[in-house]
C-alpha positions as CSV (number, residue, x, y, z in Angstrom):
1,M,0.0,0.0,0.0
2,S,1.5,3.3,-1.0
3,E,1.8,6.5,1.1
4,N,-0.8,9.2,1.0
5,F,0.8,11.4,-1.7
6,D,-1.3,13.1,-4.4
7,I,-0.9,11.5,-7.8
8,P,0.3,14.0,-10.3
9,A,-2.4,15.5,-12.5
10,S,-0.2,14.7,-15.5
11,A,-0.3,10.9,-14.7
12,P,-1.9,8.7,-17.4
13,P,-5.5,7.8,-16.5
14,F,-4.9,4.1,-15.8
15,A,-1.8,5.0,-13.7
16,M,-4.0,7.3,-11.7
17,L,-6.7,4.6,-11.2
18,A,-4.1,2.1,-10.1
19,G,-2.4,4.6,-7.9
20,L,-5.6,5.4,-6.0
21,L,-6.3,1.7,-5.4
22,R,-2.9,1.5,-3.8
23,A,-3.2,4.7,-1.8
24,R,-4.0,4.3,1.9
25,R,-6.1,7.4,2.0
26,F,-8.5,5.9,-0.5
27,A,-8.3,2.1,0.0
28,G,-10.2,2.2,3.4
29,L,-13.2,4.0,2.0
30,F,-13.2,1.9,-1.2
31,W,-13.3,-1.4,0.5
32,C,-15.6,-0.2,3.3
33,Q,-18.2,0.8,0.7
34,F,-17.6,-2.3,-1.4
35,F,-18.3,-4.7,1.6
36,S,-21.3,-2.5,2.6
37,V,-23.0,-2.6,-0.8
38,F,-22.3,-6.4,-1.0
39,N,-23.8,-6.9,2.4
40,D,-27.0,-4.9,1.6
41,N,-27.7,-6.9,-1.5
42,F,-26.7,-10.2,0.1
43,V,-29.3,-9.8,2.8
44,R,-31.9,-8.4,0.4
45,N,-31.7,-11.3,-2.1
46,M,-31.4,-13.9,0.7
47,L,-34.7,-12.6,2.0
48,A,-36.3,-12.6,-1.5
49,M,-35.2,-16.2,-2.1
50,L,-36.5,-17.4,1.3
51,I,-39.9,-15.7,0.5
52,L,-39.9,-17.5,-2.9
53,F,-39.1,-20.9,-1.5
54,R,-41.6,-20.5,1.3
55,L,-44.6,-19.0,-0.6
56,G,-43.9,-19.8,-4.2
57,E,-43.9,-17.3,-7.1
58,S,-47.6,-16.5,-6.9
59,G,-47.6,-15.3,-3.3
60,A,-44.1,-13.8,-3.2
61,G,-44.6,-10.7,-5.2
62,P,-46.1,-8.4,-2.6
63,L,-43.6,-9.4,0.1
64,I,-40.6,-9.0,-2.2
65,T,-41.9,-5.5,-3.1
66,L,-42.4,-4.8,0.6
67,A,-38.7,-5.7,1.1
68,V,-37.6,-3.2,-1.5
69,G,-39.8,-0.5,0.1
70,I,-38.5,-1.3,3.6
71,F,-34.9,-0.9,2.4
72,M,-35.6,2.3,0.3
73,A,-37.8,4.2,2.8
74,P,-34.9,5.3,5.1
75,S,-33.1,6.9,2.1
76,L,-36.2,9.2,1.6
77,L,-36.4,10.1,5.2
78,L,-32.9,9.9,6.7
79,S,-30.5,11.1,3.9
80,G,-30.9,14.7,5.1
81,L,-30.1,13.7,8.7
82,G,-27.1,11.8,7.4
83,G,-25.9,14.8,5.5
84,E,-26.2,17.0,8.7
85,M,-24.4,14.4,10.8
86,A,-21.6,14.0,8.3
87,D,-21.0,17.8,8.0
88,A,-21.1,18.2,11.8
89,H,-18.7,15.4,12.6
90,D,-15.4,13.8,11.4
91,K,-16.8,11.7,8.6
92,A,-14.3,8.8,9.3
93,W,-15.4,8.8,13.0
94,L,-19.1,8.6,11.9
95,A,-18.3,5.8,9.3
96,R,-16.7,3.6,12.0
97,R,-19.7,4.0,14.3
98,L,-22.2,3.2,11.5
99,K,-20.2,0.1,10.4
100,F,-20.1,-1.1,14.0
101,A,-23.8,-0.7,14.2
102,E,-24.0,-2.8,11.0
103,I,-22.4,-5.7,12.9
104,L,-25.3,-5.6,15.4
105,V,-27.8,-5.5,12.5
106,Q,-26.1,-8.5,11.0
107,M,-26.6,-10.4,14.2
108,I,-30.4,-9.9,13.7
109,A,-30.1,-11.0,10.1
110,A,-28.1,-14.1,11.1
111,E,-30.8,-15.0,13.7
112,G,-33.5,-14.5,11.2
113,L,-31.8,-16.8,8.7
114,F,-31.1,-19.4,11.3
115,L,-34.8,-19.4,12.4
116,S,-36.1,-18.8,8.9
117,S,-37.9,-15.8,10.4
118,L,-39.2,-13.3,7.9
119,P,-40.0,-10.6,10.6
120,L,-36.4,-10.7,11.8
121,L,-35.0,-10.5,8.3
122,Y,-37.3,-7.6,7.5
123,T,-36.1,-5.9,10.7
124,A,-32.5,-6.4,9.6
125,L,-33.2,-5.1,6.1
126,F,-34.7,-2.0,7.6
127,G,-31.6,-1.5,9.8
128,L,-29.3,-1.9,6.8
129,G,-31.5,0.7,5.0
130,V,-31.1,3.1,7.8
131,I,-27.3,2.6,7.9
132,S,-27.1,2.9,4.1
133,A,-29.1,6.2,4.2
134,L,-26.8,7.7,6.8
135,F,-23.6,6.4,5.2
136,G,-24.3,7.7,1.7
137,P,-23.5,11.3,2.5
138,V,-20.4,10.2,4.5
139,K,-18.8,8.2,1.7
140,Y,-19.5,10.6,-1.1
141,G,-19.0,13.7,1.1
142,I,-15.5,12.6,2.3
143,L,-14.1,11.7,-1.2
144,P,-13.2,15.4,-2.0
145,D,-11.5,15.5,1.5
146,L,-9.3,12.5,0.7
147,L,-8.6,13.2,-3.0
148,A,-7.2,16.1,-4.9
149,K,-9.6,17.7,-7.4
150,H,-7.8,16.1,-10.4
151,E,-8.2,12.7,-8.7
152,L,-11.9,13.0,-8.0
153,M,-13.2,11.7,-11.3
154,A,-11.0,8.6,-11.0
155,G,-12.1,8.1,-7.4
156,N,-15.8,8.3,-8.2
157,A,-15.3,6.0,-11.2
158,L,-13.7,3.3,-9.0
159,V,-16.4,3.6,-6.4
160,E,-19.2,3.4,-9.0
161,A,-17.6,0.4,-10.7
162,A,-17.1,-1.4,-7.5
163,T,-20.6,-0.6,-6.3
164,F,-22.2,-2.5,-9.2
165,V,-19.7,-5.4,-9.0
166,A,-20.6,-5.6,-5.3
167,I,-24.4,-5.5,-6.1
168,F,-23.9,-8.3,-8.6
169,L,-21.8,-10.5,-6.2
170,G,-24.1,-9.8,-3.3
171,L,-27.2,-10.9,-5.2
172,I,-25.5,-14.1,-6.3
173,A,-24.2,-14.9,-2.9
174,G,-27.6,-14.1,-1.3
175,G,-29.4,-16.4,-3.7
176,L,-26.9,-19.3,-3.2
177,S,-27.0,-19.0,0.6
178,A,-30.8,-19.1,0.7
179,K,-31.0,-22.0,-1.8
180,G,-28.4,-24.5,-0.9
181,R,-26.0,-23.7,1.9
182,A,-26.3,-24.8,5.6
183,P,-27.6,-21.9,7.8
184,E,-24.5,-22.1,10.0
185,G,-22.2,-21.4,7.0
186,T,-24.3,-18.4,6.0
187,V,-24.4,-17.0,9.5
188,L,-20.6,-17.1,9.5
189,Q,-20.5,-15.4,6.2
190,L,-22.9,-12.7,7.4
191,M,-20.7,-11.9,10.4
192,A,-17.5,-12.1,8.3
193,I,-18.8,-9.5,5.8
194,A,-19.8,-7.1,8.7
195,A,-16.5,-7.6,10.4
196,A,-14.6,-6.9,7.1
197,C,-16.7,-3.8,6.5
198,F,-15.9,-2.4,10.0
199,A,-12.2,-3.3,9.7
200,A,-12.0,-1.4,6.5
201,S,-13.7,1.6,8.1
202,L,-10.8,1.8,10.6
203,F,-8.4,2.7,7.8
204,I,-10.5,5.7,6.5
205,P,-8.3,8.8,7.4
206,S,-9.8,11.2,9.8
207,V,-10.9,14.6,8.4
208,E,-11.8,18.0,9.9
209,R,-15.4,18.6,10.7
210,A,-16.9,20.6,7.8
211,A,-19.4,22.5,10.0
212,P,-18.4,22.2,13.7
213,G,-21.3,24.3,15.0
214,L,-24.0,22.5,13.1
215,R,-26.7,20.6,15.0
216,A,-28.7,17.9,13.3
217,N,-32.5,18.7,13.1
218,P,-34.4,15.9,14.9
219,N,-37.4,16.6,12.6
220,V,-36.3,14.4,9.7
221,L,-39.2,15.6,7.5
222,A,-38.3,19.2,8.0
223,S,-34.6,18.5,7.3
224,T,-35.5,16.5,4.2
225,F,-37.6,19.2,2.6
226,A,-35.1,21.9,3.6
227,L,-32.3,20.1,1.8
228,V,-34.3,19.5,-1.3
229,R,-35.2,23.3,-1.3
230,E,-31.6,24.1,-0.9
231,V,-30.6,22.0,-3.9
232,A,-33.4,23.5,-6.0
233,E,-32.2,27.0,-5.3
234,D,-29.1,26.5,-7.5
235,A,-30.2,26.0,-11.1
236,T,-27.1,24.1,-12.2
237,L,-27.0,21.9,-9.1
238,W,-30.7,21.2,-9.5
239,A,-30.3,20.2,-13.2
240,R,-27.4,17.9,-12.4
241,T,-29.3,16.4,-9.5
242,L,-32.3,15.6,-11.6
243,A,-30.1,14.1,-14.2
244,V,-28.4,11.8,-11.7
245,S,-31.8,10.8,-10.2
246,W,-33.0,10.1,-13.7
247,F,-30.1,7.7,-14.2
248,W,-30.9,5.8,-11.0
249,M,-34.6,5.6,-11.9
250,S,-33.9,4.4,-15.4
251,G,-31.5,1.8,-14.1
252,A,-33.9,0.5,-11.5
253,V,-36.8,0.3,-14.0
254,A,-34.6,-1.4,-16.6
255,L,-33.3,-3.9,-14.1
256,S,-36.9,-4.8,-13.1
257,L,-37.9,-5.3,-16.7
258,V,-35.0,-7.1,-18.3
259,P,-35.2,-10.3,-16.2
260,V,-38.8,-10.6,-17.1
261,V,-38.1,-10.1,-20.8
262,V,-35.3,-12.6,-20.8
263,R,-37.4,-15.2,-19.0
264,N,-40.6,-14.8,-21.0
265,K,-39.2,-14.1,-24.5
266,T,-36.1,-16.3,-24.6
267,G,-36.7,-18.9,-21.9
268,G,-33.5,-18.0,-20.2
269,G,-33.0,-19.8,-16.9
270,I,-31.0,-18.8,-13.8
271,E,-27.7,-19.1,-15.6
272,V,-28.8,-16.7,-18.3
273,E,-30.3,-14.2,-15.8
274,T,-27.0,-14.3,-13.9
275,A,-25.0,-13.7,-17.1
276,V,-27.2,-10.8,-18.1
277,S,-26.7,-9.3,-14.6
278,A,-23.0,-9.8,-14.9
279,L,-23.0,-8.0,-18.2
280,F,-24.8,-5.0,-16.6
281,A,-22.3,-4.8,-13.8
282,L,-19.4,-5.1,-16.3
283,G,-20.9,-2.4,-18.5
284,I,-21.2,0.0,-15.6
285,G,-17.6,-0.6,-14.6
286,I,-16.4,0.0,-18.2
287,G,-18.5,3.1,-18.5
288,S,-17.3,4.5,-15.2
289,I,-13.6,3.9,-15.9
290,A,-14.1,5.3,-19.4
291,A,-15.4,8.5,-17.9
292,A,-12.2,8.9,-15.8
293,V,-10.0,8.0,-18.8
294,I,-11.7,10.6,-21.1
295,A,-11.7,13.3,-18.3
296,H,-7.9,12.9,-17.7
297,G,-8.0,14.6,-14.3
298,R,-10.7,17.2,-15.3
299,I,-14.3,17.6,-14.3
300,Y,-15.4,16.9,-17.8
301,L,-19.1,16.8,-18.6
302,K,-19.2,17.0,-22.4
303,P,-19.8,13.2,-22.9
304,V,-22.9,13.3,-20.7
305,P,-25.5,14.2,-23.4
306,F,-24.0,11.6,-25.8
307,A,-24.2,9.0,-23.0
308,A,-27.8,9.9,-22.5
309,L,-28.4,9.4,-26.3
310,G,-26.7,6.0,-26.0
311,M,-28.9,4.9,-23.1
312,A,-32.0,6.0,-25.1
313,A,-30.9,4.2,-28.3
314,L,-30.0,0.9,-26.5
315,L,-33.3,0.9,-24.5
316,I,-35.3,1.3,-27.7
317,D,-33.3,-1.4,-29.4
318,L,-33.8,-3.7,-26.4
319,G,-37.5,-3.2,-26.6
320,A,-37.5,-3.8,-30.4
321,A,-35.3,-6.9,-30.1
322,T,-37.8,-8.6,-27.8
323,F,-41.2,-7.2,-29.0
324,F,-41.6,-9.5,-31.9
325,L,-40.3,-12.6,-30.2
326,P,-42.9,-15.3,-29.3
327,V,-43.4,-16.3,-25.7
328,A,-40.9,-18.9,-24.8
329,T,-42.2,-22.4,-24.1
330,V,-39.0,-24.1,-23.0
331,E,-36.1,-23.1,-20.8
332,V,-32.7,-22.5,-22.5
333,G,-29.2,-22.6,-21.1
334,L,-26.4,-20.1,-21.3
335,A,-24.7,-21.6,-24.4
336,E,-28.0,-21.8,-26.3
337,F,-29.0,-18.3,-25.3
338,F,-25.7,-16.7,-26.6
339,R,-25.8,-18.8,-29.8
340,S,-29.1,-17.1,-30.8
341,A,-29.2,-13.8,-32.6
342,A,-31.7,-12.5,-30.0
343,G,-29.5,-13.5,-27.1
344,I,-26.5,-11.8,-28.6
345,R,-28.5,-8.6,-29.3
346,I,-30.0,-8.6,-25.8
347,G,-26.5,-9.1,-24.2
348,F,-25.0,-6.3,-26.3
349,D,-27.9,-3.9,-25.5
350,V,-27.7,-4.6,-21.7
351,A,-23.9,-4.2,-21.6
352,G,-24.0,-1.1,-23.8
353,L,-26.8,0.5,-21.8
354,A,-24.8,0.0,-18.6
355,C,-21.7,1.3,-20.2
356,A,-23.5,4.5,-21.3
357,G,-25.0,4.8,-17.8
358,G,-21.6,4.8,-16.2
359,L,-20.3,7.4,-18.6
360,F,-23.4,9.4,-17.8
361,V,-23.5,9.4,-14.0
362,V,-19.9,9.5,-12.9
363,P,-19.1,12.9,-14.4
364,L,-22.3,14.4,-13.2
365,F,-21.9,13.3,-9.6
366,T,-18.2,14.3,-9.6
367,A,-19.3,17.8,-10.7
368,I,-21.8,18.0,-7.9
369,Q,-19.1,17.0,-5.3
370,A,-16.5,19.4,-6.7
371,D,-18.8,22.4,-6.8
372,A,-20.4,21.9,-3.4
373,A,-19.2,24.2,-0.6
374,T,-16.9,22.3,1.8
375,D,-19.1,23.1,4.8
376,R,-22.3,21.9,3.1
377,R,-21.0,19.1,0.8
378,A,-22.4,16.1,2.8
379,R,-25.8,17.8,3.1
380,I,-25.8,18.5,-0.7
381,V,-25.1,14.8,-1.2
382,G,-27.9,13.9,1.2
383,G,-30.3,16.1,-0.9
384,V,-29.2,14.3,-4.1
385,N,-29.8,10.9,-2.4
386,I,-33.3,12.0,-1.3
387,L,-34.2,12.7,-4.9
388,N,-32.5,9.6,-6.1
389,A,-34.7,7.5,-3.8
390,A,-37.8,9.4,-4.7
391,F,-37.2,8.9,-8.4
392,I,-36.5,5.2,-8.0
393,V,-39.7,4.6,-5.9
394,L,-41.9,6.6,-8.3
395,G,-40.4,5.0,-11.4
396,V,-40.8,1.4,-10.1
397,L,-44.3,2.1,-8.9
398,A,-45.3,3.6,-12.2
399,T,-43.8,0.6,-14.0
400,A,-45.7,-1.8,-11.8
401,M,-49.0,0.0,-12.5
402,L,-48.4,-0.1,-16.3
403,Q,-47.5,-3.8,-16.0
404,S,-50.7,-4.5,-14.1
405,R,-53.7,-6.3,-15.7
406,I,-55.6,-3.1,-15.9
407,A,-53.0,-1.3,-18.1
408,G,-51.5,-4.4,-19.6
409,V,-48.4,-2.8,-21.1
410,T,-45.8,-5.4,-22.1
411,E,-42.2,-5.3,-20.9
412,P,-40.7,-4.7,-24.4
413,V,-43.0,-1.7,-24.9
414,L,-42.0,-0.3,-21.5
415,L,-38.3,-0.7,-22.3
416,A,-38.8,1.1,-25.7
417,A,-40.9,3.8,-24.0
418,L,-38.2,4.4,-21.4
419,G,-35.8,4.8,-24.2
420,V,-38.0,7.4,-25.9
421,V,-38.3,9.3,-22.7
422,N,-34.5,9.2,-22.3
423,L,-34.3,11.1,-25.6
424,G,-36.0,13.9,-23.8
425,A,-33.5,13.5,-20.9
426,A,-30.6,13.8,-23.4
427,F,-32.0,17.0,-24.7
428,Y,-32.5,18.3,-21.1
429,V,-28.9,17.7,-20.1
430,R,-27.6,19.3,-23.3
431,K,-27.0,22.8,-21.8
432,P,-27.9,23.3,-18.1
433,V,-26.1,20.2,-16.9
434,V,-22.9,20.8,-18.8
435,R,-22.8,24.5,-18.1
436,G,-19.8,25.7,-16.1
437,A,-17.7,22.5,-16.6
438,T,-14.8,21.9,-18.9
């Protein structure tokens, strides 16, 4: 592990990325957030699989939706509080306490798994949602304190890429644990993940308090609306925040539709679903790293509108690729799926969509961090996270309503429609979002 020296701005992009991964000032935060995201998705998918095995597919839907809501609700209500706490305290100190609390929540999850208790697992999932909501402003608010400005794009790219890899690995591990592993082994795994996350937090360097005199508002609703109003007062910040939230909503909706399309239209089994998820995680990673390489140490937003156009085109093609396919009557394996023209096209569209998404969101969020005042940065991040959660919830609910028997809109049509709406998003980010950045 290298010492905490800034990497020269003239360093080649891949040298900067590799240097950050070796730097002590960055590695603690990087691995802490990686294990944290892995853990959230591990527990969430383990709960989903237990519900499926206990109730079957017909009765599981509402309870799985409830699980998503339980995890997302704290982000709507507590991100503002998390931003206030992060600005008022040493962010590394706060991270260590949140990750210690995560060990206690994991004990509840372990007990729930051992007893096959859905109430205990729901309680643990809510606890993880609370910690995630409070930790979000910490991890994104502290990055500019740990990195030089010319390192910030590369640091965000690494965090974003690792986040989606951790999501993918956590979903796989959660499904496998619920399906075939002895409860004792999974309990040990749960505790090991929490311990690794806490251990990594101990290596996050301490930073000065951004706003020492700040006192957190105990009225979380008031603080939530106050932060959103503050973000809205700055036209450029508001436009960038809406663009970032649009990305998260589009990603959440696409990820809810693609597995259904793959299953219904191609007959893809669990191996195919896993491979498609892996392509999405890989695409986000490639797009995020590409954003840092193109920027070359700058806060560079010019690729953002083109990335939005790419997302729109690939969503439309994904809908078109599956619209005319007949409903599958037999299950196909991984090799057969990728031997078909439809499978190759779907795989390309998913990977390309994710790649465009990474290229879209990393520069935008980096610009938000870089432009935020030091004494308010974590609260600005909290405001962004509130809108992210609101967009995700509204997008998923609207999609569910359109999928219902009353509306009856098919998944390929919804994907194509999302692509068409993304054309509007590309036009929207053309000027106000890129304004003021190189």
